[in-house]
N, C-alpha and C positions, 0 to 999 in steps of 0.2 A: 825459544827459552834463552835468556841471559844467565849471561855466567857470574852469578849472587853467591857472596859469600857469608853475609851478617845479617842477620833477623832482630832487630828492636820491636817489643813488645812492652805496650803502656799495660798495665794491669786493671784495674778499676773502670768496668764498661768496655772492656776490650779483650781482656781473658776471663776475668770474673762477673760472668753475670748476675742482677739482681738481687739474686738470695743469696750470695758469695760462693756459686758454686761453678765450675769448669764444665762446659760440655766435654762428651766426647770425642766428637771430631776438634775440639782446639787442643786435646791431649795427641791426637792422632798426627795432627797437623805438626804441633810441635816435635814428635818424635822420629816423623821424615823428614825435617830439616836435620837435623842430628845423622840421620843415618846417610844424607847427601852433604855432610860434611860442614854445611852451613851454621856458623855460631849463632847462639842462640841470647839475645840480650835483652834482660827486664830493664825497661825505663819507663822510671815512675817518680808521682811526687811525693809518694809513701820514704819514710824514715827506713833505712834502709836494714837496721834493727828488729824490723818490727816482722819482715816479712822473709822471715826465717825459713816456717814451715814453708810457705807455698814455694819457695826456692828448694829445696829439699823435696817436695814434694815431684816438680817436676824436674830437678836433678838439673838446675840453671846455677852456675858460680860467677855469673859477669852480669852484673850492672850500673845503671846511672842513676843514682838518688836523688833527692830532694830538688826533683826539679832540675837538675843538672848539676849541681852544686859536689857533688862527690861521684866520683867513678872509679871502681874496680873491676881489674878481668880477672877471673882464675884466680881469685881470694886475693890479688896484689892490687893496693891501693894504687892507684893513678893520676891521681888529681883530687884533689879538694878546695875549696874557694867558699871559706867564711861569709858571713855577711858583714857591715862594716857596721861596728857597734851602734855609732849617730843613726844609721836609717833604719836599726831594731828601734832605738828609742824613742826617733820619732813618730811608730807606729804602734808603739806600746801607747806612748801618749795621748794619741789619737784615741785609739782604743777604748784608754782608761774615761777620758772624756764624755763618749757617747755610750758608754755601756755594752762594749762590747768585748771578748774575751781573745783572747790571743794564743795559739799553739805556737812552740820554738822547738825548733829541733834538732838536735847534735845529733854527732856518731854513736851515741849510746842511748841518748833518755828524751823523751820528748818534754820541757818545761809550760809547764801550762799557768795563765794571772789566775785560774779560778780552778778549784778541782770540783765545789759542793753544784755548781749551776747547772740545773739540767739540758740547757744548750752544752755545756761540756761533755757532760753524762753520752748525750748521745751521740756528740760526734766522735768521741773513743769508743761507743760499741761499735758505730757504723764501719771504723776502720781499725776496731781490735789492732787499739793503739793501750798496751801492756805496762810498758817504761816510764812511770809519768811521775813528775815533780813537781812544786810549786816553782816558777820563776824568780831567780836570784838574781843581782848583779855580777855574781863573779862570775857566771855564765856566758855573758853578754858577748864576748870573743870567740864565741865558739858554737856562733848559731848556723848553722847551713842553708836555714828554710823555715819559713813562718805561714799560715796560714792563719786568715783572719776569722774569726765568728762573729757575722754582724747582727743586729738585735730587729731586722725591719726593710724594707723595701729601699733599695738604691744607698745601702749603706756605705758601700765601697764608694760613691761618691766626694766623701769626706775625708778620703786620705787624697793629698794633692801631692804628686811626686815632679820633682823637676830634675834628678839625677838616675835617668834610665832606669824606672821600676814601674813596673805594673800589675795589675791585679787578674788575677784569673778564676772565671768563677768555677766551684767544684761542680762539673759535671753527674750530678747524681739528684735525683727525684727525694726530695727531702734535705738536701743540703748546698741547694742555690743560695742560699745566705751566705753560705763561706765562702773564703776566697784566698787562694794560691799566692806571695807574693812573688813576684817573679822579676828577676832580674835582665834586661837586655843581654850582657854579657856572657851570663850565667842561666842557662836553660837548656833543656831536650837536646837542643839542634846543637847546640858548642858542642855538649858533651858528646853526641854523635861524632861528630867533625871531629873533636880531640882524639876520642876511639878509634876511628878509621885511619887518620895519623898513624896512631900508636904502632897499628897491626899495619900499617902500610896495605888496606884495604881503600882501593877506588869507590870513589863517592858513587858511583851507576852500580856497581857491586851490591848496594845495602837495599833494604828493606824494613818500614817500619809501617805499625799499625799504633791507631791512639783514635779517641774519642771524644775528649775536653782539649778546650784551649790552649791549655800548659803544653799542647801535645802539638800545637803550630808549627813551630822554628824545627821540632824534629821532622814530621812529614814534609814540610817544605822542602825541607835541605836531600832527606832520601833519595835514593836513586827509584826508588819506588815507593810514595808514601800512599798508606791507605788510611782514610776517613770510614770511622764505622757507621753501619746505615741509622745509627743510635746518637750518631755524635751533635756536639752544641752544631747547630744550623749554620754559627760563623765560621765551620772548623773548614768547612768541605772548599771555600777556594784556596785553601792551604794545601789541598791535599793534588796529584795526580790522579786518583782513584778516589770511587766509592762502592765501598763492598758491604752486605748484606750486615744486621743487627748482631750483639755480641749472643741473643739466643736464639741465630739463625743460623749457625757457621761463618761467622762473618770472618773470622781468619783462616780458615779452611778453605774460604772460598776465593779471598784473595787469593791465596797462593796457587789456588788452583787456577785462576785464572795468566798466572802468570808460566804456567806450564810444569808448576812446581812439584804437584799432587794430579 
């Protein structure tokens, strides 16, 4: 068993099952890590203002949110990296020209290009987004992350980035026409690296679990990176380990394989 000090957990498809419930084995695993004084951090693409209930339920107070754009340790903000306004404008313009909708996340609210379309309503319901408003130009400098809701097959190919940005497909059934906007220098992996330096924790003392392509940098950087059994097929090559699915004790079994349970 290694000397592990910190555990990073994605939420959707890693902690949360498709029905939004949490396995008892996952709760057991998280509690066991705390007993061993291993820090537990939620690392998610979600806006942090929308996961307070989950964080309270699991008694977790450290986060990497918005796919690495905002880091909070024990309720203290340790880094924040808004998107460049010109990049936000480009995405909004391409989306508008192609009938796509966009969700823009700030540290306090979700700003959408449309609040009435069925695709938007379905997205908001899926991710339990409640703090919503229509996008206005005055918030363009505060955008920490974006999700594009495309309208058909391969809609992501309409976006051509030349400045270190790529799109990551949302790895949830019924949501695979949606894509998170990921910056090469702002992602979960960079967030993990920054937090480890801040806390004086060595890379090899870290563990991470994830299932989506927005987790690839995090799993590749962590000392022990686990791809869930239900992960996007392209994610496995970026992870050191493969565990069982989110509905079959994936986190528990992964930690057990390290001798921690």
